[in-house]
KEKE-3310 file (N, C-alpha, C; in steps of 0.2 Angstrom, whole numbers, plus 5000, padded with zeros to 4 digits):
npx = (5002:5009:5019:5012:5003:5014:5017:5007:5005:5018:5013:5003:5010:5020:5009:5007:5017:5017:5008:5012:5008:4997:4995:5005:5018:5036:5040:5028:5021:5013:5025:5033:5024:5015:5000:4994:4985:4966:4960:4962:4972:4989:5002:5005:5023:5034:5045:5061:5066:5080:5090:5102:5100:5091:5091:5089:5079:5087:5081:5071:5075:5073:5065:5074:5067:5072:5070:5067:5055:5048:5042:5049:5041:5038:5041:5045:5031:5023:5012:5010:4996:4983:4987:4984:4987:4993:4993:5006:5004:5018:5023:5029:5023:5012:5010:4996:4993:4991:4997:4997:4994:4990:4983:4980:4978:4984:4986:4998:5007:5020:5029:5035:5047:5048:5060:5073:5069:5079:5091:5085:5070:5055:5055:5065:5064:5060:5059:5056:5048:5040:5028:5020:5001:4987:4979:4969:4954:4949:4937:4918:4914:4927:4936:4950:4955:4959:4960:4963:4965:4956:4961:4957:4965:4960:4947:4933:4923:4908:4897:4904:4905:4909:4922:4931:4944:4946:4957:4963:4955:4948:4942:4940:4942:4933:4937:4931:4928:4917:4915:4912:4923:4927:4936:4947:4961:4973:4986:4988:4994:4990:4973:4956:4942:4925:4909:4891:4884:4893:4900:4916:4924:4924:4940:4940:4927:4922:4913:4904:4902:4893:4886:4886:4873:4861:4853:4854:4863:4878:4876:4885:4899:4907:4918:4935:4936:4933:4935:4930:4924:4916:4915:4904:4903:4900:4899:4907:4907:4914:4910:4915:4907:4901:4893:4888:4900:4900:4904:4903:4901:4895:4889:4889:4882:4884:4881:4888:4900:4898:4885:4880:4872:4865:4866:4860:4861:4849:4842:4836:4839:4844:4842:4835:4842:4854:4870:4881:4893:4893:4899)
npy = (4993:5007:5009:5010:5023:5032:5031:5034:5048:5055:5051:5060:5074:5073:5075:5087:5094:5094:5103:5115:5126:5129:5134:5143:5156:5151:5152:5159:5151:5140:5139:5131:5136:5142:5152:5139:5126:5124:5112:5097:5094:5101:5107:5118:5112:5118:5108:5107:5096:5095:5090:5097:5110:5116:5123:5131:5147:5161:5169:5184:5184:5183:5171:5158:5157:5150:5137:5120:5114:5096:5091:5095:5107:5102:5109:5125:5136:5128:5124:5115:5106:5102:5089:5071:5061:5043:5030:5017:4998:4994:5005:5016:5031:5035:5048:5058:5070:5087:5093:5107:5119:5132:5131:5117:5103:5090:5072:5066:5054:5052:5042:5042:5038:5036:5038:5035:5045:5061:5073:5085:5083:5075:5063:5056:5061:5053:5055:5044:5039:5048:5052:5054:5050:5052:5059:5071:5070:5079:5083:5084:5083:5085:5091:5094:5095:5089:5087:5090:5076:5066:5052:5035:5022:5003:5001:4993:4995:4994:4994:4995:4985:4970:4963:4976:4984:4988:4992:5006:5020:5033:5050:5065:5082:5089:5097:5116:5114:5107:5095:5080:5066:5048:5034:5021:5008:4996:4996:5010:5016:5013:5019:5017:5023:5025:5024:5034:5022:5009:5005:5002:5018:5024:5031:5045:5047:5055:5053:5061:5057:5065:5083:5097:5107:5114:5124:5125:5128:5125:5129:5134:5129:5115:5105:5102:5089:5078:5061:5046:5033:5029:5020:5011:5007:5016:5027:5044:5060:5071:5090:5105:5118:5131:5148:5161:5166:5165:5152:5136:5121:5104:5088:5071:5054:5038:5020:5010:5016:5022:5027:5041:5051:5069:5077:5082:5092:5093:5081:5081:5078:5073:5084:5095:5095:5105:5115:5110:5117:5133:5151)
npz = (4998:5005:4994:4983:4988:4985:4972:4968:4972:4968:4951:4952:4953:4942:4934:4937:4934:4920:4917:4921:4913:4918:4929:4946:4942:4945:4962:4965:4973:4985:5001:5013:5030:5026:5017:5015:5007:5013:5010:5001:4988:4992:4994:4979:4970:4958:4947:4942:4926:4926:4939:4944:4941:4950:4963:4979:4984:4992:5007:5002:4991:4972:4962:4951:4937:4922:4923:4918:4909:4908:4896:4881:4870:4851:4843:4839:4838:4844:4854:4871:4880:4892:4898:4904:4914:4917:4925:4924:4927:4930:4935:4929:4919:4908:4901:4892:4880:4872:4856:4851:4838:4827:4817:4818:4829:4839:4848:4858:4865:4879:4887:4902:4915:4931:4944:4960:4975:4975:4977:4975:4970:4971:4963:4952:4933:4920:4901:4891:4878:4865:4856:4842:4843:4839:4828:4819:4811:4794:4794:4797:4816:4822:4812:4810:4821:4835:4853:4872:4879:4888:4897:4904:4913:4910:4915:4912:4897:4895:4885:4873:4856:4848:4848:4854:4861:4876:4885:4887:4888:4881:4880:4871:4865:4851:4836:4835:4850:4844:4848:4859:4858:4857:4860:4860:4865:4863:4868:4871:4860:4846:4840:4839:4834:4842:4840:4847:4846:4849:4841:4831:4824:4806:4803:4796:4795:4809:4824:4836:4854:4863:4862:4861:4867:4855:4862:4875:4892:4884:4872:4863:4864:4867:4879:4882:4892:4905:4912:4924:4934:4944:4960:4960:4946:4938:4925:4923:4916:4915:4908:4900:4895:4885:4882:4875:4878:4892:4904:4910:4920:4917:4919:4912:4913:4912:4912:4903:4898:4886:4881:4883:4898:4899:4917:4932:4946:4951:4947:4933:4916:4901:4888:4895:4907:4917:4920:4935:4939:4938:4934)
capx = (4999:5015:5021:5005:5003:5019:5018:5002:5009:5020:5008:5001:5019:5021:5005:5006:5025:5015:5002:5014:5006:4991:5001:5007:5024:5040:5040:5024:5019:5015:5031:5031:5015:5010:4993:4992:4973:4961:4957:4963:4978:4993:5003:5012:5028:5037:5053:5064:5069:5087:5089:5106:5097:5086:5095:5087:5078:5087:5074:5070:5078:5072:5068:5074:5062:5072:5069:5064:5050:5048:5042:5046:5036:5042:5044:5045:5024:5017:5010:5009:4993:4980:4991:4980:4994:4992:5000:5005:5005:5026:5026:5029:5015:5009:5007:4995:4993:4988:5000:4992:4998:4984:4979:4980:4979:4983:4987:5003:5010:5025:5032:5040:5049:5050:5067:5072:5069:5086:5092:5081:5065:5055:5056:5070:5061:5066:5055:5060:5047:5036:5027:5011:4998:4978:4978:4962:4949:4947:4929:4915:4915:4934:4938:4957:4958:4956:4964:4962:4965:4957:4963:4957:4967:4958:4941:4929:4917:4904:4895:4908:4904:4913:4930:4934:4944:4947:4963:4963:4949:4950:4936:4942:4938:4935:4937:4935:4920:4911:4910:4916:4925:4927:4944:4948:4966:4977:4990:4989:4998:4984:4966:4953:4935:4919:4905:4885:4883:4898:4904:4922:4920:4928:4943:4937:4919:4923:4905:4904:4897:4892:4889:4884:4863:4858:4845:4855:4870:4882:4875:4891:4903:4909:4922:4939:4931:4938:4933:4928:4922:4914:4918:4900:4903:4894:4905:4903:4909:4911:4915:4917:4900:4902:4886:4891:4905:4899:4908:4902:4904:4892:4893:4883:4883:4882:4882:4893:4906:4897:4880:4879:4865:4867:4862:4861:4858:4842:4838:4835:4841:4844:4840:4834:4847:4858:4875:4883:4896:4891:4902)
capy = (4999:5012:5008:5012:5028:5034:5031:5039:5054:5053:5053:5067:5077:5073:5079:5095:5096:5094:5108:5122:5133:5131:5134:5149:5154:5147:5157:5159:5144:5141:5136:5132:5135:5152:5151:5132:5124:5122:5104:5094:5092:5104:5114:5111:5117:5114:5105:5108:5094:5093:5092:5101:5118:5116:5129:5135:5153:5164:5174:5188:5185:5183:5163:5158:5160:5149:5130:5117:5110:5088:5090:5103:5110:5099:5114:5133:5138:5121:5124:5111:5108:5097:5084:5067:5056:5039:5026:5009:4992:4994:5009:5020:5036:5036:5056:5059:5078:5091:5097:5111:5126:5140:5129:5111:5099:5080:5070:5065:5048:5050:5035:5044:5033:5039:5035:5037:5052:5062:5079:5092:5082:5068:5058:5058:5060:5054:5055:5036:5040:5055:5051:5058:5044:5052:5063:5071:5070:5086:5087:5081:5086:5085:5097:5097:5097:5083:5089:5088:5072:5063:5043:5031:5013:4997:5003:4990:4999:4987:4994:4991:4981:4965:4964:4980:4982:4997:4994:5012:5024:5041:5056:5071:5088:5090:5106:5122:5114:5103:5088:5073:5059:5042:5032:5014:5007:4989:4999:5018:5020:5015:5019:5017:5026:5021:5030:5031:5015:5008:5003:5006:5023:5025:5040:5049:5051:5056:5057:5063:5054:5072:5086:5104:5108:5121:5129:5124:5130:5123:5127:5138:5126:5110:5103:5098:5083:5072:5054:5046:5029:5028:5013:5008:5006:5021:5031:5051:5063:5079:5095:5114:5123:5138:5150:5167:5168:5162:5146:5132:5115:5100:5083:5066:5047:5031:5014:5007:5019:5024:5028:5045:5056:5074:5077:5088:5092:5094:5077:5082:5071:5074:5093:5099:5096:5111:5115:5109:5121:5140:5157)
capz = (5000:5004:4988:4981:4988:4983:4967:4964:4973:4961:4945:4953:4953:4936:4931:4937:4929:4912:4917:4925:4907:4921:4939:4948:4940:4950:4967:4969:4973:4993:5005:5022:5033:5022:5011:5013:5007:5019:5009:4996:4988:4990:4991:4972:4969:4949:4949:4936:4922:4929:4945:4946:4940:4953:4968:4985:4985:5001:5010:5001:4983:4966:4961:4943:4933:4917:4924:4912:4909:4908:4889:4879:4861:4847:4839:4835:4837:4846:4861:4873:4885:4892:4901:4906:4916:4918:4932:4924:4933:4932:4938:4922:4916:4903:4900:4884:4877:4866:4854:4848:4834:4825:4814:4820:4836:4839:4854:4858:4870:4882:4891:4908:4921:4938:4948:4965:4977:4972:4982:4976:4968:4974:4960:4948:4929:4912:4896:4884:4872:4864:4851:4838:4844:4837:4823:4820:4803:4792:4794:4803:4822:4823:4811:4809:4832:4844:4861:4879:4879:4897:4897:4911:4912:4918:4914:4906:4893:4894:4878:4867:4853:4853:4845:4853:4869:4881:4890:4886:4885:4881:4878:4869:4863:4842:4833:4840:4855:4841:4854:4861:4855:4862:4857:4862:4864:4869:4870:4870:4854:4841:4842:4837:4837:4846:4840:4853:4848:4857:4834:4827:4816:4800:4804:4790:4799:4815:4826:4846:4861:4867:4858:4864:4864:4855:4866:4881:4893:4881:4864:4862:4863:4873:4877:4890:4895:4913:4912:4929:4934:4952:4961:4958:4939:4935:4922:4924:4912:4916:4903:4897:4892:4884:4877:4873:4883:4899:4903:4917:4921:4915:4920:4908:4919:4909:4915:4901:4898:4879:4880:4891:4897:4904:4924:4936:4951:4954:4944:4927:4914:4892:4886:4903:4913:4918:4922:4942:4941:4938:4937)
cpx = (5004:5018:5016:5002:5012:5021:5013:5003:5013:5020:5008:5006:5017:5016:5005:5011:5019:5012:5004:5012:5000:4991:5003:5014:5029:5041:5036:5020:5018:5021:5029:5023:5010:5006:4995:4982:4972:4958:4960:4969:4986:4997:5007:5017:5032:5045:5055:5067:5076:5091:5098:5106:5093:5090:5088:5086:5079:5081:5073:5074:5074:5073:5069:5068:5065:5073:5067:5059:5052:5047:5041:5042:5038:5044:5044:5035:5020:5019:5007:5003:4989:4982:4985:4986:4988:4995:5001:5007:5013:5027:5030:5023:5017:5009:5004:4992:4993:4993:4997:4997:4991:4982:4974:4980:4978:4987:4992:5006:5016:5027:5035:5042:5052:5054:5066:5072:5079:5087:5088:5073:5061:5052:5062:5067:5063:5058:5059:5055:5041:5033:5019:5005:4988:4981:4971:4958:4948:4943:4925:4917:4923:4936:4943:4961:4956:4960:4958:4959:4962:4956:4963:4963:4964:4950:4935:4923:4909:4899:4897:4905:4907:4921:4934:4937:4945:4950:4964:4958:4949:4946:4941:4940:4938:4931:4937:4927:4914:4907:4914:4915:4925:4931:4945:4956:4967:4983:4994:4993:4995:4979:4962:4947:4929:4914:4898:4882:4886:4901:4908:4918:4924:4935:4940:4930:4916:4912:4906:4899:4894:4892:4885:4874:4862:4855:4848:4860:4874:4881:4880:4893:4905:4914:4928:4935:4936:4933:4934:4926:4923:4916:4910:4899:4900:4900:4903:4910:4911:4915:4913:4910:4900:4897:4887:4895:4903:4900:4906:4901:4895:4894:4888:4887:4882:4884:4886:4895:4903:4894:4878:4874:4866:4864:4864:4861:4851:4837:4837:4840:4841:4844:4840:4838:4853:4865:4875:4887:4894:4896:4898)
cpy = (5007:5013:5010:5018:5034:5037:5035:5046:5055:5055:5061:5074:5078:5078:5084:5099:5096:5101:5112:5124:5135:5132:5142:5150:5151:5153:5160:5155:5144:5136:5137:5130:5140:5149:5143:5131:5122:5114:5101:5091:5098:5103:5111:5117:5115:5111:5105:5100:5090:5096:5096:5110:5119:5119:5132:5142:5153:5168:5180:5189:5181:5175:5163:5153:5153:5140:5129:5113:5101:5087:5095:5101:5107:5104:5120:5132:5132:5123:5117:5109:5103:5091:5078:5062:5049:5033:5018:5006:4993:5000:5015:5026:5036:5046:5058:5066:5083:5094:5100:5118:5128:5137:5120:5109:5093:5078:5066:5060:5050:5047:5040:5038:5036:5034:5036:5043:5054:5069:5086:5091:5075:5063:5059:5056:5057:5052:5048:5036:5046:5055:5055:5052:5044:5060:5065:5071:5077:5088:5083:5085:5085:5092:5100:5097:5090:5086:5087:5083:5069:5055:5042:5022:5007:4998:5000:4995:4992:4988:4996:4986:4974:4966:4969:4981:4987:4997:5002:5014:5031:5044:5061:5075:5087:5094:5109:5120:5107:5099:5086:5066:5054:5037:5025:5012:5000:4991:5006:5018:5020:5016:5019:5021:5021:5028:5031:5028:5011:5003:5006:5010:5023:5031:5045:5052:5049:5054:5055:5058:5061:5076:5092:5103:5112:5127:5128:5129:5133:5126:5132:5135:5119:5106:5102:5094:5080:5065:5050:5040:5029:5019:5008:5005:5011:5025:5038:5056:5071:5083:5102:5115:5130:5142:5157:5170:5168:5154:5140:5124:5108:5094:5076:5058:5044:5024:5008:5008:5021:5030:5036:5050:5062:5073:5081:5084:5090:5086:5077:5079:5076:5082:5097:5100:5103:5112:5115:5114:5130:5147:5160)
cpz = (5001:4997:4981:4981:4985:4975:4962:4965:4968:4953:4945:4953:4946:4932:4931:4935:4922:4911:4918:4918:4914:4928:4938:4944:4948:4956:4971:4973:4981:4995:5013:5024:5030:5018:5010:5013:5013:5018:5005:4995:4987:4995:4984:4971:4961:4952:4942:4931:4926:4936:4949:4946:4947:4960:4974:4984:4992:5000:5006:4991:4978:4965:4954:4940:4925:4919:4918:4911:4907:4900:4886:4872:4858:4842:4839:4836:4839:4853:4865:4881:4886:4894:4904:4907:4918:4922:4928:4929:4935:4936:4935:4923:4912:4900:4891:4883:4873:4864:4848:4843:4831:4820:4813:4828:4834:4846:4852:4863:4873:4890:4897:4914:4926:4941:4955:4966:4975:4979:4982:4973:4971:4970:4953:4939:4924:4907:4892:4878:4874:4858:4848:4840:4840:4833:4821:4812:4801:4794:4797:4811:4824:4821:4809:4818:4833:4848:4867:4881:4889:4898:4905:4906:4916:4918:4912:4903:4890:4887:4874:4863:4852:4846:4851:4860:4871:4888:4892:4883:4885:4877:4878:4866:4855:4839:4838:4844:4852:4845:4856:4858:4861:4856:4863:4861:4867:4873:4871:4863:4849:4846:4838:4839:4839:4843:4847:4853:4849:4849:4832:4822:4814:4805:4801:4792:4803:4818:4837:4848:4865:4863:4862:4860:4863:4858:4874:4884:4890:4873:4861:4858:4868:4873:4887:4895:4901:4914:4919:4931:4944:4956:4960:4952:4934:4933:4922:4920:4910:4909:4902:4895:4893:4879:4877:4880:4891:4898:4910:4914:4920:4918:4916:4913:4911:4910:4909:4897:4889:4877:4885:4890:4901:4911:4925:4942:4956:4947:4939:4923:4907:4892:4891:4905:4912:4920:4928:4941:4938:4940:4944)
residu = (ARG:ARG:SER:TRP:LEU:ARG:ALA:THR:SER:GLN:ALA:VAL:ALA:VAL:LEU:ALA:LEU:ALA:SER:CYS:GLY:TYR:LEU:ALA:GLU:LYS:GLY:GLU:GLU:SER:ARG:GLY:THR:GLU:ASN:LEU:PRO:SER:GLN:GLY:ILE:GLY:PRO:TRP:VAL:LYS:TYR:ASP:ALA:VAL:CYS:SER:ASP:GLU:LYS:PRO:VAL:PRO:PRO:GLY:ALA:SER:PRO:ASP:LEU:SER:LEU:GLN:PRO:VAL:ILE:LEU:GLY:SER:SER:VAL:GLY:HIS:VAL:MET:ALA:GLU:PRO:SER:ALA:VAL:LEU:GLU:PRO:ASP:GLY:SER:LEU:THR:ILE:PHE:TYR:GLU:ASP:ARG:THR:SER:THR:ARG:SER:GLU:ILE:ARG:ARG:ALA:ARG:VAL:VAL:LEU:GLY:PRO:GLU:ASP:ASN:CYS:ARG:PRO:ALA:LEU:VAL:THR:VAL:GLN:GLU:ASP:ASP:VAL:VAL:PHE:THR:PRO:ALA:SER:GLY:GLY:PHE:GLU:ALA:GLY:ARG:VAL:SER:ALA:PRO:SER:VAL:VAL:ARG:GLY:GLY:ALA:LEU:SER:GLY:LEU:ALA:SER:GLY:LEU:ASP:SER:THR:TYR:ALA:MET:VAL:TYR:SER:GLY:GLY:GLU:GLY:GLY:GLY:LEU:GLY:LEU:ALA:VAL:SER:THR:ASP:GLY:LYS:SER:TRP:LYS:ARG:VAL:GLY:PRO:ASP:GLY:ARG:GLU:LEU:ASN:ALA:ARG:SER:PRO:ALA:PRO:ILE:LEU:SER:ALA:ASP:ALA:GLY:GLY:TRP:ASP:GLY:GLY:ALA:ILE:GLY:SER:PRO:ALA:LEU:VAL:GLN:ARG:PRO:ASP:GLY:VAL:TRP:LEU:LEU:TYR:PHE:ASP:GLY:ASN:ARG:ARG:GLY:SER:ARG:SER:ILE:GLY:VAL:ALA:THR:SER:HIS:ASP:GLY:VAL:ARG:PHE:THR:ARG:THR:ASP:LEU:GLU:GLY:ARG:THR:GLY:ALA:ALA:ALA:GLY:ALA:ILE:VAL:THR:PRO)
# end
């Protein structure tokens, strides 16, 4: 149990590394006993990819903001964003993330090995693989962009048609808020798109499992999915909805991991369901 907890804490730490664009700048994070959260996970501290570059910040001194991330952009003009980390049985991490340019987005997979704790970080981080594993269709709801992957490992999707394996299941955003797609994989490298009926889709004809509701609170766009399975087997799919510039968070539920129905805190379902978190 101790080793599992240690590995899980390392997984969360590396996920924070990959998502550093959404965290406070180095030196602004909570330290010591000041500004600690009242509950939940924290405080967060950025760690450099090279341990020798991490230097203690003397009291009153400015922090070193030149620290390097674990995963670098593949080239100029590329933005790395929206990471989803999966803890593997061997203790390594697989990080799925969006590689975005001004005209296209695709999903990459990085295999990260965690070594023992060293003198400046909770774990030694080594990236051994980093490759594109999921590319968008030019048409349909994807329209040249697949982004914001949310990946789970080991949760069986009972709604899949015969012959499809969900060792890895990924929900992703398509296009500019065009909908949420579903894909499954046996190895995290080769993916098959799945439609709302549980059957495999042709990669050139993608179909979302959840789309924006033209007359609802998310009528403008839908994206940023987060997939999780409860202990009772029910799947929860959280998502971001946008209507006229007002962004809220909703949730859809599923008993088979494929067919999702919006729901809300009032017990309303389908098109009648509202957001569960609003500004």
